[in-house]
PLY file of the C-alpha trace (Angstrom):
ply
format ascii 1.0
element vertex 115
property float x
property float y
property float z
element edge 114
property int vertex1
property int vertex2
end_header
37.82 -18.70 200.06
41.21 -17.87 198.60
44.36 -19.98 198.71
47.64 -18.12 198.36
51.06 -19.61 197.62
54.22 -17.50 197.79
57.52 -18.16 196.04
60.78 -16.39 195.34
62.35 -15.87 198.75
65.99 -16.55 199.47
69.32 -15.25 200.70
70.84 -12.20 199.02
73.53 -9.65 199.79
72.76 -6.01 200.59
72.02 -4.02 197.45
70.77 -7.01 195.49
67.26 -7.73 194.21
64.59 -10.39 194.62
61.12 -10.88 193.20
58.39 -12.53 195.23
55.30 -14.01 193.58
51.94 -14.91 195.05
49.70 -17.32 193.16
46.00 -17.10 194.02
43.31 -19.75 193.66
40.87 -17.14 192.34
41.17 -14.60 189.57
43.28 -11.87 191.14
41.13 -9.17 189.57
38.11 -10.52 191.50
39.96 -9.89 194.78
39.58 -6.29 195.91
42.84 -6.00 197.87
46.00 -8.06 197.66
49.37 -7.33 199.08
52.44 -8.24 201.05
53.21 -8.11 204.75
56.39 -9.10 206.55
57.35 -10.27 210.00
60.85 -10.10 211.41
61.86 -12.27 214.39
60.35 -10.95 217.60
58.31 -8.29 215.81
54.72 -7.91 214.68
53.55 -8.50 211.14
53.66 -5.21 209.22
52.32 -4.01 205.89
54.79 -3.78 203.01
52.59 -2.96 200.02
49.02 -3.40 198.83
47.23 -3.09 195.51
43.49 -2.90 194.91
41.46 -4.06 191.96
41.14 -0.39 191.11
44.96 -0.24 190.89
45.37 1.92 193.97
48.80 1.13 195.43
50.15 1.75 198.91
53.68 1.25 200.27
55.10 1.51 203.71
57.58 4.38 203.90
60.65 2.20 204.41
60.25 0.44 201.03
58.82 3.23 198.86
61.10 3.77 195.88
62.80 0.38 196.30
59.90 -2.09 196.08
57.25 -2.37 193.38
54.00 -4.32 193.66
52.22 -5.43 190.51
49.66 -7.86 189.17
50.32 -10.34 186.35
46.99 -11.31 184.84
48.49 -13.91 182.53
50.01 -15.82 185.46
47.33 -14.82 187.98
49.98 -13.64 190.43
50.73 -10.60 192.51
54.42 -9.82 192.50
56.75 -7.81 194.70
59.93 -6.64 193.04
62.44 -5.75 195.74
65.50 -3.74 194.77
68.35 -2.30 196.82
67.66 -4.74 199.60
68.90 -3.93 203.09
69.58 -6.16 206.10
66.53 -4.64 207.80
64.35 -6.11 205.03
65.08 -9.56 206.44
61.77 -11.17 207.39
59.19 -13.76 206.48
57.06 -12.23 203.74
53.37 -13.13 203.60
50.95 -12.70 200.73
47.58 -11.24 201.76
44.14 -11.07 200.20
40.89 -9.50 201.34
37.94 -11.21 199.65
34.24 -10.89 200.49
35.02 -9.58 203.97
37.54 -12.28 204.83
41.30 -12.02 205.28
43.51 -14.70 203.74
47.23 -15.39 204.13
49.85 -17.47 202.43
52.29 -19.67 204.31
55.13 -17.16 204.03
58.50 -17.09 202.33
61.80 -16.21 204.00
63.86 -13.30 202.72
67.32 -12.90 204.24
69.60 -9.99 203.37
73.09 -10.53 204.69
76.70 -10.18 203.64
0 1
1 2
2 3
3 4
4 5
5 6
6 7
7 8
8 9
9 10
10 11
11 12
12 13
13 14
14 15
15 16
16 17
17 18
18 19
19 20
20 21
21 22
22 23
23 24
24 25
25 26
26 27
27 28
28 29
29 30
30 31
31 32
32 33
33 34
34 35
35 36
36 37
37 38
38 39
39 40
40 41
41 42
42 43
43 44
44 45
45 46
46 47
47 48
48 49
49 50
50 51
51 52
52 53
53 54
54 55
55 56
56 57
57 58
58 59
59 60
60 61
61 62
62 63
63 64
64 65
65 66
66 67
67 68
68 69
69 70
70 71
71 72
72 73
73 74
74 75
75 76
76 77
77 78
78 79
79 80
80 81
81 82
82 83
83 84
84 85
85 86
86 87
87 88
88 89
89 90
90 91
91 92
92 93
93 94
94 95
95 96
96 97
97 98
98 99
99 100
100 101
101 102
102 103
103 104
104 105
105 106
106 107
107 108
108 109
109 110
110 111
111 112
112 113
113 114
């Protein structure tokens, strides 16, 4: 099993930045795929970005060029740097891990972009 704990959400104005972090209970390099999803009110949970242990990275089109996913081995975290935030980025952001055929989720962290 994998436990995931997110941090770093908050309220920001359009154009500002936030960094989300996801701490994992296992060595992040032992987990094949980790990433971030988000869910806005009344909508389904959608992929934001993923990173594999082989460093393959995937972004959804709406965040490519603004968001950057990375792994910090020293802190055992997967981070999401979000720049040039827009109101449509407002959502609960969930950390995700796929480990030994199972899917694991964090509890979510709220990101609100509003003036």
